[in-house]
N, C-alpha and C positions, 0 to 999 in steps of 0.2 A: 358311163360318167356319175359321178356321186351326184346328189341333190347339191348340197356346198358348191360344189364348181359350177352348177348351173346359175345359182343365184350370182357370184362371184362374176359371173361373164354378165349378166345384165346390170351390174353395179357401174355407174358413171366413174371416170376416172378424175383423178384429183389434180383436174389443170386448173380450176377457181382458186386454188389455194396459193397465194402470192408469197413467194419464199425468197429473200434476197440469197443469191448465193454468195458463199464467202469469196472475197475478193484473191488475186493472185498473190498479192502483198502478203497475207495472210498465211499464205501456204507456204512462201517463200521465207516468212517471219521464224518459222517453228524449226527448229533444227533436226539434221537427220541424224541418223545413226554413227555417221563417218563423224560428222560435226560434232555428236556429244562424247563420241572417244577421244576426238583431240582435244576437245575442252579439259577434258579431266587430267592432261598432261602437259599442255601449253597454256598457262597463265596469260600469254599475249592474245590468246582470242578469246579469253574472257574480259580483257579490256577494250578490245574491239565490239564485242556485243553489247558492253555496257554504255559505250560511246555513241551506240546506233540506237540504243531507245532507253533514252534517259528519264528517270521517274520524276514527276514534279509532284511536290506536296504541298497540301493545301496551307494557307498561313494559318497561324492560329491567332485567333483575336482575344486579346485580353481585355477585361472591362476593370475599370476604376470606380472607385464608390463615388457617389454622389457628393456634392458639397453640403448637403442637409445632413449628414451622418455627423455623428457625435465625434468630435476631435479628440484623440487621446496619444500619449506617447507610444503606447502599448499597441495601437493599432496598426496591423500592415494590410498592405494592398492583395487580396486574395482573388484571382480569376474566378468567375463562376465556373463550375466544371458542365458546360453543356454538350451534349452528346450530339452528333452528328448524326443524321438519319439518312438512309437511302431513300431515293424518292423516283418516282416515275410519272409521267406527263400522260394525263388523259383529257378527253374533250367529251362533253354530254351538255343537255338542256336543262336549264333551270324549270321544275314543275310545281314548287311549291316554296314561297319567301314569305317572310314575316309572322310565321306562326309560332317560330323558336327565336331565341335569343341571340342573333350572329352564327346562324346556323340556316343552313338551307337544303332542299331536296333535289339533288339532279339526277334526270337520266341518264345511263350511258350504257350504249350498244357495247358486248362484248363477243367474243366466239367462243366455243365450246366444243372440244373435241368428242364425238361420239362414237366409245369404242366399240360397239354392236356394227354399226354401219361404216366403221371409219371414214367419217366423214367432220368437216367443221362445221356449225350451224349457228347463226346468231342468236345471243342470250342477252335479253333485257336484265339489264341492274339498277336498284335506285341505290344511292351512295349519298349518305349527309355529308356535306362538304362545310366547312367553317368558312364564316364571310366576317373577319373581325372588324369592319367598318358598317357593315350593312349598305353594300353598295350595288346589291343584284337584285333582278326584278325578276318575276316569273316571264318566261319565253327568252332569258338571255342565252346564248350559247357560249361556255365559257371553257377555260382550259383550266384543270386544276391538278393537283400533285398529292400523291401520298409520302407519307413517311411520320412525319410529326404527330403524335396522338394530342389531339385537344383533350377528349374526354375518353370515356369508356365505349362511348359508339361513334365517336366521331374522328377519324383518321386521315381526313383529308384537308385540304385549305386550297383557295383559291390563288390562281396565279396571275390571269388577266382576261377580260372580257372580249371574246371574236366578234360576236356580232351582237349589239344591243337590241332590247327589244323596247316599245313604248319611250322611254326617257331616255335621253342622249347621255352620253359618258360625261361631257361636262357639267352638267346637272345632278350628278352624284357624287356622291364622296370617293374619293381615289381609292383603288385597289393595293393592299401593302404589298412591296416587293420582299424577296425572300430575305434581303439584307435588311430594310426595316423589321421584319419579324424577328430576325438573329438579335439585331441591337433591343427591342422590347424585350424578348426573354432575358438575355444578358443584364439589362436594367432591374426587370423582375426578380432574379436571381441574387443580385448583389444586394436589394431592399430586403431580400428574406435574410442573407447573413449578416447585415447590420443589426438586424432586430434581433439574431440569434444570440450575435456578440453581447449587444446592449443588457438582454436577459442574463446572459452568464456574470456579467460583469455587475449586474445588480445583486445577484446572489451571492457575489463575493466569489466566483470561481476562477476558472483560467482566462484572462483577459489580454493574452500575447497572441491571441489571433490562432494558435496551434489546435490540435486535436482536444476536443473536450474528453473530460473524464468517463473513463468505461462505465456504459451504461450494464446495469445488472437486472437480467430479468427474472421474473416470479419465480421460476423453477430451480434458475442457478441460485438464488437466493436461500430458498428451500434446502437446497443440497448442502450450500454452505453452514447455514445453522445446525443442521443435523450432524453435520462433520464435526464442527465446533461444540458441539454440546456433551454432555457427560455419557451418554449413549451411543455412539458412533455406530453406525452401520444395522441397528438392532432397532426393531418397529416397536411402539409403544405398546402392547398387548404382551409382546416378549418381555419387552423390561419390566412392566409390572407383576408378570409371572414369575420372572427371576427377583425381583425384591420379595414377595410374598415366599420363594422358598427360603431364601437367605432369612427372613424372619422366622418361619419354623423352624431353619436349623439353629439359630441361634437361641431360639426358645429352649429346642431339646438338648442343646449344651447347658445352657443354665439350668433346666430340670435334674441333667445327669448330675449336674456337678455339685447342685443342693443335694441329692439323695446320697451321693458319695460321701457328703460334710456330715448328714447326718449318721449313717452307718458307721462312720469313724468316732462321731460321740457316743454313739451307742456303744461300742467297743469299750471305749475309755472309761464309762461310768460302771460296770462290773470290776475292772480292774481294781479300781478305787475300793470298793467296797472290799473285796477279800483282803486287803493292806489293812483294813481297820480291824477286821476280825483276827 
């Protein structure tokens, strides 16, 4: 028996890994080869499948500008383009609070797969979590979610307090819900859009609320200037060399013309002397 097989014999089985088996309904919901072949020829089968599995689309939230916005006939209600991030709920314990503005450090236990031993092991992770109202204390067991990036290093936000430590929950500021956070983001985006439109209106630009004039970058502007100049697609040194060569050629032509004129004048003078004699 090979030595590697001996090691495999003494390794424990992976019975401690809790995996939820797929339910029977999930296996039944997958179409078989016969069902797929029927679906390609029978439209009624497709209608039955769509009725059994209706698709639910989340409602689209539209935010209207606030009352403090400058009123004008050209202003239109533009909903803020808020991206919906996928998130995952996690649990952890707060180990540091009050040292950063609206941010805490949370200890979260995760599992890591060891490819060599082919087993799962517990792994400790320290995650920075956003606390919008600073309602967390050291020792709190909380539930937080990932998704919306608050800053470069903070990609999680607190959802609720599972087990408070020290102060009671009633004595702290309330934790913001997901709907409240989305409303705050929409309000912030709307205020930003209003400030942008006000700047455009003051500069005398587009005030209809549509797309602003096209932005031309530095490289693109240089390319356009070179194309519009008198020496397109030619470098400055090449242009200078070409100009020098053109000047030299013009001087040579002028000298040749002057020499030819002098030779003709010299020929004309002897002819005049012979006629006088």
